[in-house]
One Martini backbone bead per residue (centre of mass of N, CA, C, O) as a GRO file, in nm:
protein
  413
    1MET     BB    1  -7.633   1.435   1.806
    2GLN     BB    2  -7.581   1.298   1.497
    3MET     BB    3  -7.727   1.029   1.346
    4SER     BB    4  -7.559   0.775   1.112
    5GLU     BB    5  -7.677   0.517   1.253
    6ILE     BB    6  -7.819   0.183   1.234
    7ALA     BB    7  -8.032  -0.027   1.447
    8ILE     BB    8  -8.131  -0.340   1.391
    9VAL     BB    9  -8.422  -0.491   1.535
   10ASP     BB   10  -8.501  -0.833   1.656
   11VAL     BB   11  -8.773  -1.034   1.785
   12GLU     BB   12  -8.846  -1.329   1.960
   13THR     BB   13  -9.147  -1.470   2.104
   14THR     BB   14  -9.399  -1.614   2.309
   15GLY     BB   15  -9.563  -1.347   2.226
   16LEU     BB   16  -9.752  -1.025   2.232
   17PHE     BB   17  -9.734  -0.968   2.571
   18PRO     BB   18  -9.529  -0.816   2.797
   19GLY     BB   19  -9.762  -0.754   3.020
   20GLN     BB   20  -9.826  -1.098   3.006
   21HIS     BB   21  -9.536  -1.262   3.027
   22ASP     BB   22  -9.393  -1.220   2.781
   23ARG     BB   23  -9.094  -1.322   2.595
   24VAL     BB   24  -8.774  -1.329   2.504
   25ILE     BB   25  -8.592  -1.575   2.270
   26GLU     BB   26  -8.481  -1.361   2.051
   27VAL     BB   27  -8.192  -1.156   1.945
   28ALA     BB   28  -8.121  -0.884   1.707
   29VAL     BB   29  -7.831  -0.687   1.588
   30VAL     BB   30  -7.793  -0.449   1.315
   31ARG     BB   31  -7.524  -0.253   1.231
   32MET     BB   32  -7.543   0.049   1.023
   33LYS     BB   33  -7.535   0.226   0.761
   34VAL     BB   34  -7.733   0.405   0.553
   35ASP     BB   35  -7.618   0.229   0.294
   36GLY     BB   36  -7.585  -0.081   0.444
   37THR     BB   37  -7.333  -0.104   0.598
   38ILE     BB   38  -7.194  -0.340   0.794
   39LEU     BB   39  -7.063  -0.329   1.137
   40ASP     BB   40  -7.267  -0.525   1.308
   41GLU     BB   41  -7.338  -0.844   1.478
   42TYR     BB   42  -7.615  -0.977   1.683
   43VAL     BB   43  -7.697  -1.304   1.831
   44THR     BB   44  -7.954  -1.461   2.049
   45LEU     BB   45  -8.064  -1.665   2.257
   46VAL     BB   46  -8.329  -1.679   2.513
   47ASN     BB   47  -8.398  -1.739   2.844
   48PRO     BB   48  -8.732  -1.726   2.983
   49GLU     BB   49  -8.820  -1.926   3.211
   50ARG     BB   50  -9.032  -2.066   3.012
   51ASP     BB   51  -9.232  -2.107   2.784
   52ILE     BB   52  -9.212  -2.068   2.406
   53GLY     BB   53  -9.465  -2.126   2.257
   54ARG     BB   54  -9.490  -2.094   1.907
   55THR     BB   55  -9.306  -2.303   1.725
   56ASP     BB   56  -9.452  -2.277   1.440
   57ILE     BB   57  -9.344  -1.979   1.409
   58HIS     BB   58  -9.022  -1.962   1.522
   59GLY     BB   59  -8.869  -2.260   1.556
   60ILE     BB   60  -8.846  -2.288   1.867
   61ARG     BB   61  -8.720  -2.484   2.121
   62ALA     BB   62  -8.686  -2.553   2.446
   63GLY     BB   63  -8.399  -2.691   2.409
   64ASP     BB   64  -8.254  -2.434   2.285
   65VAL     BB   65  -8.273  -2.243   2.569
   66LEU     BB   66  -8.128  -2.386   2.810
   67SER     BB   67  -7.823  -2.253   2.725
   68ALA     BB   68  -7.921  -1.975   2.738
   69PRO     BB   69  -7.930  -1.659   2.808
   70PRO     BB   70  -8.042  -1.431   2.991
   71PHE     BB   71  -8.120  -1.108   2.953
   72SER     BB   72  -7.946  -0.997   3.194
   73ALA     BB   73  -7.666  -1.096   3.043
   74ILE     BB   74  -7.725  -0.884   2.766
   75VAL     BB   75  -7.755  -0.578   2.813
   76GLY     BB   76  -7.473  -0.475   2.718
   77ASP     BB   77  -7.488  -0.588   2.425
   78ILE     BB   78  -7.735  -0.420   2.343
   79SER     BB   79  -7.665  -0.131   2.428
   80SER     BB   80  -7.396  -0.096   2.259
   81ARG     BB   81  -7.568  -0.128   1.976
   82LEU     BB   82  -7.790   0.116   2.028
   83LYS     BB   83  -7.612   0.331   2.086
   84ASP     BB   84  -7.611   0.611   1.893
   85ALA     BB   85  -7.879   0.515   1.738
   86ILE     BB   86  -8.104   0.423   1.517
   87VAL     BB   87  -8.395   0.246   1.580
   88ALA     BB   88  -8.484  -0.038   1.387
   89GLY     BB   89  -8.784  -0.178   1.218
   90HIS     BB   90  -9.042  -0.412   1.173
   91ASN     BB   91  -9.226  -0.299   1.394
   92VAL     BB   92  -9.056  -0.147   1.631
   93THR     BB   93  -9.251  -0.123   1.872
   94PHE     BB   94  -9.257  -0.418   1.945
   95ASP     BB   95  -8.955  -0.445   2.015
   96ALA     BB   96  -8.941  -0.210   2.223
   97ARG     BB   97  -9.141  -0.324   2.429
   98PHE     BB   98  -8.972  -0.576   2.495
   99LEU     BB   99  -8.714  -0.435   2.578
  100GLU     BB  100  -8.831  -0.272   2.809
  101ALA     BB  101  -8.928  -0.517   2.976
  102GLU     BB  102  -8.647  -0.656   3.001
  103PHE     BB  103  -8.494  -0.427   3.132
  104MET     BB  104  -8.675  -0.411   3.381
  105ARG     BB  105  -8.627  -0.701   3.486
  106ALA     BB  106  -8.303  -0.631   3.501
  107GLY     BB  107  -8.293  -0.324   3.633
  108HIS     BB  108  -8.362  -0.138   3.382
  109VAL     BB  109  -8.374   0.158   3.162
  110LEU     BB  110  -8.510   0.275   2.889
  111PRO     BB  111  -8.439   0.509   2.679
  112ALA     BB  112  -8.468   0.755   2.479
  113ILE     BB  113  -8.556   0.705   2.130
  114LYS     BB  114  -8.487   0.662   1.795
  115VAL     BB  115  -8.721   0.567   1.539
  116LEU     BB  116  -8.755   0.323   1.260
  117CYS     BB  117  -9.029   0.228   1.040
  118SER     BB  118  -9.088   0.019   0.771
  119MET     BB  119  -9.390  -0.043   0.797
  120SER     BB  120  -9.498   0.248   0.808
  121ALA     BB  121  -9.363   0.339   0.536
  122LEU     BB  122  -9.453   0.069   0.342
  123GLY     BB  123  -9.613  -0.149   0.428
  124GLY     BB  124  -9.663  -0.444   0.543
  125ARG     BB  125  -9.498  -0.716   0.529
  126LEU     BB  126  -9.183  -0.818   0.510
  127VAL     BB  127  -9.215  -1.021   0.275
  128ASP     BB  128  -9.355  -0.815   0.085
  129CYS     BB  129  -9.144  -0.587   0.082
  130CYS     BB  130  -8.911  -0.762  -0.021
  131ARG     BB  131  -9.042  -0.842  -0.285
  132ASP     BB  132  -9.078  -0.549  -0.399
  133TYR     BB  133  -8.739  -0.510  -0.366
  134GLY     BB  134  -8.577  -0.781  -0.419
  135ILE     BB  135  -8.557  -0.930  -0.134
  136GLU     BB  136  -8.416  -1.173   0.056
  137LEU     BB  137  -8.585  -1.406   0.276
  138GLU     BB  138  -8.452  -1.672   0.424
  139ALA     BB  139  -8.584  -1.667   0.745
  140ALA     BB  140  -8.854  -1.643   0.883
  141HIS     BB  141  -8.845  -1.591   1.222
  142SER     BB  142  -8.546  -1.491   1.226
  143ALA     BB  143  -8.381  -1.250   1.371
  144LEU     BB  144  -8.136  -1.213   1.180
  145HIS     BB  145  -8.281  -1.232   0.903
  146ASP     BB  146  -8.482  -1.004   0.959
  147ALA     BB  147  -8.270  -0.783   1.013
  148ARG     BB  148  -8.123  -0.795   0.745
  149ALA     BB  149  -8.366  -0.744   0.562
  150THR     BB  150  -8.442  -0.473   0.689
  151GLY     BB  151  -8.177  -0.330   0.622
  152ARG     BB  152  -8.199  -0.357   0.313
  153LEU     BB  153  -8.470  -0.215   0.289
  154ILE     BB  154  -8.391   0.061   0.410
  155ALA     BB  155  -8.156   0.123   0.220
  156ARG     BB  156  -8.324   0.117  -0.041
  157TRP     BB  157  -8.528   0.333   0.041
  158LEU     BB  158  -8.325   0.563   0.111
  159GLY     BB  159  -8.193   0.562  -0.179
  160GLU     BB  160  -8.456   0.711  -0.299
  161LEU     BB  161  -8.361   0.932  -0.128
  162ASP     BB  162  -8.241   1.184   0.115
  163PRO     BB  163  -8.086   1.118   0.395
  164ASP     BB  164  -7.981   1.401   0.496
  165GLN     BB  165  -8.285   1.529   0.479
  166THR     BB  166  -8.485   1.274   0.595
  167LEU     BB  167  -8.411   1.104   0.850
  168ALA     BB  168  -8.511   1.289   1.081
  169LEU     BB  169  -8.814   1.291   0.970
  170LEU     BB  170  -8.856   0.963   0.991
  171THR     BB  171  -8.836   0.985   1.285
  172THR     BB  172  -8.916   0.877   1.617
  173ASP     BB  173  -9.026   0.873   1.944
  174TYR     BB  174  -8.921   0.670   2.218
  175LEU     BB  175  -9.049   0.678   2.556
  176GLY     BB  176  -8.832   0.638   2.757
  177GLN     BB  177  -8.723   0.672   3.110
  178GLY     BB  178  -8.435   0.711   3.060
  179ALA     BB  179  -8.135   0.904   3.041
  180ALA     BB  180  -7.964   0.639   2.977
  181TRP     BB  181  -7.769   0.402   2.909
  182PRO     BB  182  -7.662   0.139   3.044
  183SER     BB  183  -7.372   0.063   3.248
  184VAL     BB  184  -7.279  -0.222   3.076
  185VAL     BB  185  -7.088  -0.483   3.033
  186PRO     BB  186  -7.023  -0.684   2.800
  187SER     BB  187  -7.026  -1.042   2.787
  188GLY     BB  188  -7.021  -1.216   2.501
  189VAL     BB  189  -7.283  -1.368   2.509
  190ALA     BB  190  -7.390  -1.647   2.294
  191LEU     BB  191  -7.669  -1.827   2.116
  192ARG     BB  192  -7.713  -1.996   1.846
  193ARG     BB  193  -7.912  -2.200   1.675
  194ASP     BB  194  -7.703  -2.407   1.566
  195VAL     BB  195  -7.578  -2.467   1.842
  196ALA     BB  196  -7.835  -2.545   1.993
  197ASN     BB  197  -7.908  -2.783   1.808
  198ALA     BB  198  -7.654  -2.950   1.873
  199ILE     BB  199  -7.707  -2.977   2.175
  200ARG     BB  200  -7.986  -3.105   2.156
  201ASP     BB  201  -7.902  -3.351   1.984
  202ALA     BB  202  -7.702  -3.465   2.188
  203ASN     BB  203  -7.913  -3.510   2.411
  204THR     BB  204  -8.119  -3.680   2.243
  205SER     BB  205  -7.878  -3.907   2.159
  206TYR     BB  206  -7.797  -4.073   2.411
  207LEU     BB  207  -7.904  -4.365   2.346
  208ALA     BB  208  -7.737  -4.394   2.088
  209GLN     BB  209  -7.455  -4.357   2.238
  210LEU     BB  210  -7.473  -4.609   2.426
  211VAL     BB  211  -7.434  -4.860   2.249
  212PRO     BB  212  -7.110  -4.848   2.183
  213ARG     BB  213  -7.042  -4.865   2.508
  214LEU     BB  214  -7.119  -5.146   2.508
  215PRO     BB  215  -7.090  -5.461   2.531
  216VAL     BB  216  -7.090  -5.722   2.309
  217ALA     BB  217  -7.084  -5.925   2.552
  218ALA     BB  218  -7.185  -6.121   2.790
  219GLY     BB  219  -7.156  -6.248   3.073
  220VAL     BB  220  -7.122  -6.512   3.255
  221GLY     BB  221  -7.455  -6.588   3.335
  222THR     BB  222  -7.601  -6.359   3.192
  223PRO     BB  223  -7.896  -6.245   3.149
  224PRO     BB  224  -8.107  -6.120   2.948
  225ALA     BB  225  -8.181  -5.751   2.902
  226PHE     BB  226  -8.396  -5.669   2.697
  227GLY     BB  227  -8.670  -5.652   2.852
  228ARG     BB  228  -8.584  -5.447   3.070
  229TYR     BB  229  -8.492  -5.224   2.875
  230TYR     BB  230  -8.758  -5.187   2.724
  231SER     BB  231  -8.919  -5.095   2.976
  232LEU     BB  232  -8.742  -4.850   3.030
  233LEU     BB  233  -8.802  -4.701   2.771
  234ASP     BB  234  -9.106  -4.670   2.816
  235ARG     BB  235  -9.069  -4.483   3.065
  236VAL     BB  236  -8.860  -4.264   2.972
  237LEU     BB  237  -9.014  -4.187   2.679
  238GLU     BB  238  -9.295  -4.062   2.753
  239ASP     BB  239  -9.161  -3.750   2.745
  240ARG     BB  240  -8.920  -3.731   2.533
  241ARG     BB  241  -8.701  -3.741   2.782
  242VAL     BB  242  -8.355  -3.730   2.908
  243CYS     BB  243  -8.248  -3.697   3.205
  244GLU     BB  244  -7.998  -3.701   3.430
  245VAL     BB  245  -8.120  -3.914   3.618
  246GLU     BB  246  -8.183  -4.120   3.391
  247ARG     BB  247  -7.900  -4.158   3.288
  248ALA     BB  248  -7.782  -4.276   3.547
  249GLU     BB  249  -7.978  -4.515   3.560
  250ILE     BB  250  -7.910  -4.646   3.291
  251GLU     BB  251  -7.612  -4.697   3.346
  252ARG     BB  252  -7.651  -4.872   3.596
  253LEU     BB  253  -7.841  -5.092   3.473
  254ALA     BB  254  -7.666  -5.181   3.237
  255GLU     BB  255  -7.446  -5.294   3.422
  256GLU     BB  256  -7.617  -5.478   3.606
  257TRP     BB  257  -7.745  -5.648   3.350
  258GLY     BB  258  -7.544  -5.679   3.106
  259LEU     BB  259  -7.574  -5.501   2.867
  260THR     BB  260  -7.578  -5.511   2.528
  261SER     BB  261  -7.551  -5.375   2.221
  262ARG     BB  262  -7.751  -5.570   2.086
  263GLU     BB  263  -7.987  -5.537   2.284
  264ALA     BB  264  -8.019  -5.232   2.255
  265ARG     BB  265  -8.064  -5.225   1.953
  266ASP     BB  266  -8.313  -5.414   1.947
  267ALA     BB  267  -8.486  -5.237   2.136
  268HIS     BB  268  -8.497  -4.987   1.958
  269VAL     BB  269  -8.634  -5.120   1.714
  270ALA     BB  270  -8.878  -5.235   1.868
  271TYR     BB  271  -8.990  -4.968   1.964
  272VAL     BB  272  -9.041  -4.845   1.684
  273THR     BB  273  -9.216  -5.074   1.576
  274ARG     BB  274  -9.449  -5.030   1.774
  275LEU     BB  275  -9.515  -4.739   1.693
  276VAL     BB  276  -9.579  -4.802   1.401
  277ALA     BB  277  -9.809  -5.000   1.452
  278GLN     BB  278  -9.989  -4.788   1.587
  279ALA     BB  279  -9.997  -4.586   1.345
  280VAL     BB  280 -10.102  -4.808   1.113
  281ALA     BB  281 -10.369  -4.940   1.225
  282ASP     BB  282 -10.569  -4.712   1.074
  283GLY     BB  283 -10.408  -4.651   0.780
  284VAL     BB  284 -10.281  -4.376   0.915
  285VAL     BB  285 -10.011  -4.140   0.891
  286THR     BB  286  -9.959  -3.875   1.050
  287PRO     BB  287  -9.766  -3.603   1.088
  288ALA     BB  288  -9.738  -3.636   1.395
  289GLU     BB  289  -9.649  -3.932   1.389
  290LYS     BB  290  -9.404  -3.894   1.207
  291ARG     BB  291  -9.254  -3.695   1.388
  292ASP     BB  292  -9.228  -3.883   1.632
  293LEU     BB  293  -9.079  -4.115   1.491
  294GLU     BB  294  -8.831  -3.948   1.409
  295GLU     BB  295  -8.745  -3.855   1.694
  296VAL     BB  296  -8.712  -4.137   1.819
  297SER     BB  297  -8.509  -4.250   1.615
  298ILE     BB  298  -8.288  -4.048   1.675
  299ALA     BB  299  -8.262  -4.107   1.981
  300LEU     BB  300  -8.199  -4.433   1.909
  301GLY     BB  301  -8.046  -4.475   1.625
  302VAL     BB  302  -8.257  -4.515   1.398
  303GLU     BB  303  -8.264  -4.544   1.086
  304SER     BB  304  -8.442  -4.409   0.826
  305ASP     BB  305  -8.464  -4.673   0.652
  306ILE     BB  306  -8.605  -4.837   0.871
  307LEU     BB  307  -8.851  -4.659   0.905
  308GLU     BB  308  -8.948  -4.673   0.610
  309ALA     BB  309  -8.986  -4.981   0.612
  310LEU     BB  310  -9.196  -4.987   0.841
  311LEU     BB  311  -9.401  -4.793   0.678
  312ASN     BB  312  -9.382  -5.035   0.470
  313PRO     BB  313  -9.583  -5.312   0.434
  314ASP     BB  314  -9.412  -5.454   0.196
  315HIS     BB  315  -9.138  -5.493   0.375
  316LEU     BB  316  -9.286  -5.522   0.675
  317ALA     BB  317  -9.399  -5.698   0.931
  318LEU     BB  318  -9.635  -5.622   1.176
  319PRO     BB  319  -9.767  -5.610   1.460
  320ALA     BB  320 -10.057  -5.643   1.603
  321VAL     BB  321 -10.292  -5.362   1.635
  322ARG     BB  322 -10.528  -5.201   1.772
  323ALA     BB  323 -10.685  -4.923   1.654
  324THR     BB  324 -10.891  -4.900   1.930
  325PRO     BB  325 -10.792  -4.871   2.216
  326PRO     BB  326 -10.841  -4.857   2.526
  327CYS     BB  327 -10.835  -4.629   2.770
  328SER     BB  328 -10.584  -4.630   3.029
  329LEU     BB  329 -10.659  -4.322   3.159
  330ALA     BB  330 -10.911  -4.358   3.286
  331GLY     BB  331 -10.963  -4.155   3.584
  332ARG     BB  332 -10.753  -3.954   3.544
  333THR     BB  333 -10.549  -3.686   3.602
  334VAL     BB  334 -10.518  -3.377   3.401
  335CYS     BB  335 -10.266  -3.167   3.238
  336PHE     BB  336 -10.162  -2.870   3.059
  337THR     BB  337  -9.857  -2.760   2.872
  338GLY     BB  338  -9.850  -2.542   2.640
  339GLU     BB  339  -9.826  -2.524   2.293
  340LEU     BB  340  -9.976  -2.711   2.090
  341ARG     BB  341  -9.884  -2.897   1.785
  342SER     BB  342 -10.140  -3.021   1.711
  343SER     BB  343 -10.397  -3.137   1.478
  344ILE     BB  344 -10.747  -3.098   1.356
  345GLY     BB  345 -10.849  -3.037   1.052
  346GLY     BB  346 -10.618  -2.794   1.049
  347GLN     BB  347 -10.654  -2.745   1.362
  348ARG     BB  348 -10.530  -2.632   1.629
  349ILE     BB  349 -10.490  -2.742   1.948
  350THR     BB  350 -10.637  -2.638   2.206
  351LYS     BB  351 -10.674  -2.644   2.538
  352GLU     BB  352 -10.981  -2.678   2.529
  353ARG     BB  353 -10.985  -2.919   2.335
  354ALA     BB  354 -10.808  -3.106   2.503
  355GLU     BB  355 -10.993  -3.116   2.751
  356GLN     BB  356 -11.236  -3.241   2.601
  357LEU     BB  357 -11.095  -3.500   2.503
  358ALA     BB  358 -11.025  -3.601   2.785
  359THR     BB  359 -11.313  -3.611   2.896
  360ASN     BB  360 -11.425  -3.810   2.678
  361ALA     BB  361 -11.202  -4.037   2.789
  362GLY     BB  362 -11.232  -4.012   3.127
  363LEU     BB  363 -11.097  -3.767   3.230
  364PHE     BB  364 -10.958  -3.533   3.470
  365VAL     BB  365 -10.945  -3.190   3.474
  366LEU     BB  366 -10.675  -2.978   3.548
  367ARG     BB  367 -10.537  -2.642   3.581
  368GLY     BB  368 -10.330  -2.754   3.791
  369VAL     BB  369 -10.050  -2.827   4.001
  370THR     BB  370 -10.070  -3.107   4.207
  371LYS     BB  371 -10.053  -3.388   4.406
  372LYS     BB  372 -10.317  -3.504   4.246
  373LEU     BB  373 -10.170  -3.518   3.996
  374GLU     BB  374 -10.097  -3.764   3.734
  375ILE     BB  375 -10.091  -3.584   3.453
  376LEU     BB  376  -9.855  -3.422   3.233
  377VAL     BB  377  -9.886  -3.248   2.937
  378LEU     BB  378  -9.640  -3.199   2.680
  379ALA     BB  379  -9.559  -2.995   2.419
  380ASP     BB  380  -9.263  -2.982   2.550
  381PRO     BB  381  -9.016  -3.161   2.706
  382ASP     BB  382  -8.832  -2.878   2.780
  383THR     BB  383  -9.005  -2.724   2.951
  384GLN     BB  384  -9.022  -2.418   3.182
  385SER     BB  385  -9.270  -2.430   3.315
  386GLY     BB  386  -9.430  -2.411   3.610
  387LYS     BB  387  -9.573  -2.682   3.586
  388ALA     BB  388  -9.325  -2.857   3.522
  389ARG     BB  389  -9.156  -2.794   3.770
  390LYS     BB  390  -9.362  -2.898   3.977
  391ALA     BB  391  -9.395  -3.185   3.866
  392ARG     BB  392  -9.100  -3.270   3.905
  393ASP     BB  393  -9.100  -3.228   4.212
  394TYR     BB  394  -9.346  -3.442   4.256
  395GLY     BB  395  -9.334  -3.683   4.036
  396THR     BB  396  -9.497  -3.654   3.796
  397ARG     BB  397  -9.642  -3.767   3.525
  398LEU     BB  398  -9.491  -3.749   3.206
  399MET     BB  399  -9.638  -3.647   2.880
  400ALA     BB  400  -9.635  -3.650   2.566
  401GLU     BB  401  -9.846  -3.552   2.332
  402ALA     BB  402  -9.823  -3.797   2.138
  403VAL     BB  403  -9.877  -4.011   2.357
  404PHE     BB  404 -10.154  -3.917   2.452
  405TRP     BB  405 -10.309  -3.947   2.183
  406ARG     BB  406 -10.250  -4.247   2.156
  407GLU     BB  407 -10.396  -4.337   2.417
  408LEU     BB  408 -10.677  -4.199   2.298
  409ALA     BB  409 -10.709  -4.246   1.988
  410VAL     BB  410 -10.611  -3.973   1.853
  411SER     BB  411 -10.614  -3.819   1.546
  412VAL     BB  412 -10.328  -3.639   1.443
  413GLU     BB  413 -10.129  -3.375   1.270
   0.00000   0.00000   0.00000
């Protein structure tokens, strides 16, 4: 059968090595004719059931993939779009290796396929090749945008040649082990980034949504609940995540304490105010501190103009905070999970550097999670890493990366 259609595939992954447990976290397939006419598009985030790797590269957060299907649920959706087509991509062997590994984990075998690689043919990165051909790359490292751009690039390139005479010569064999594509009915399941972002934001803003649901005034004889609620915030937000158990507890305690919407609102602003005071105490608000302040403000429903006013010392006086408080975590055992987001001096903090900083501050570093571990530092609050799952089962104290560095008085970017 002569193939006259091309299936452009692109994957975003947790890392570079499918043989070392790296996984697909987003996959897109754009099926088109040789002249670039798009016949079908499919894209979905994929739940890797582990940590998501370098968020700074692919832009995907752990919270984005929590509601995404596992790869095993979309085998039919991928197979039906790749079948009877030339499989193409920019460095297509990379994508094919990950597809092969994911198919195998799902109990299927990738068949032998014809592949066409635009990187091998044109040389250079996708962004550079697109620039040379005058093609817009809307959002690099987004599977769908990369696949669309690659499709336009291949169509433009083939248009300079004679597709009928050269297409077969330009393809190579990728030697999958299967005799045919798996006979799996497409599920129709997909979760795009924009939808996942909306779900994540809705979950993140739970505390902000709580305020308008509370009574305006306290009951007769009910003591003010501000202080107790503020302390609850301090405990719940230490890992920058409000889980289902914590939501239920917050609802119960809010009712039990007679918490009013005014008290909750004041507590939210006071909480952000304290974080700002800690951030500005040394005279510099780093990008990492600013990012954390913005995320906490969104979670608590504190408007951006209030945060900006707090960050401007000319507008609002902040409570005094010592610039270098003594580390309250000295003597504790600590472990890290996930690819850390912060940097020092423009260099991303590696796990080895993090462990050294923790040791310098008087903590004892453990490489794994046991019942003896006291603190697990999370690069991403929603991580599904094995360490995080075990720590949650043990009830280990979970601490977001930004909170940990603040406790250690380490200035990070």
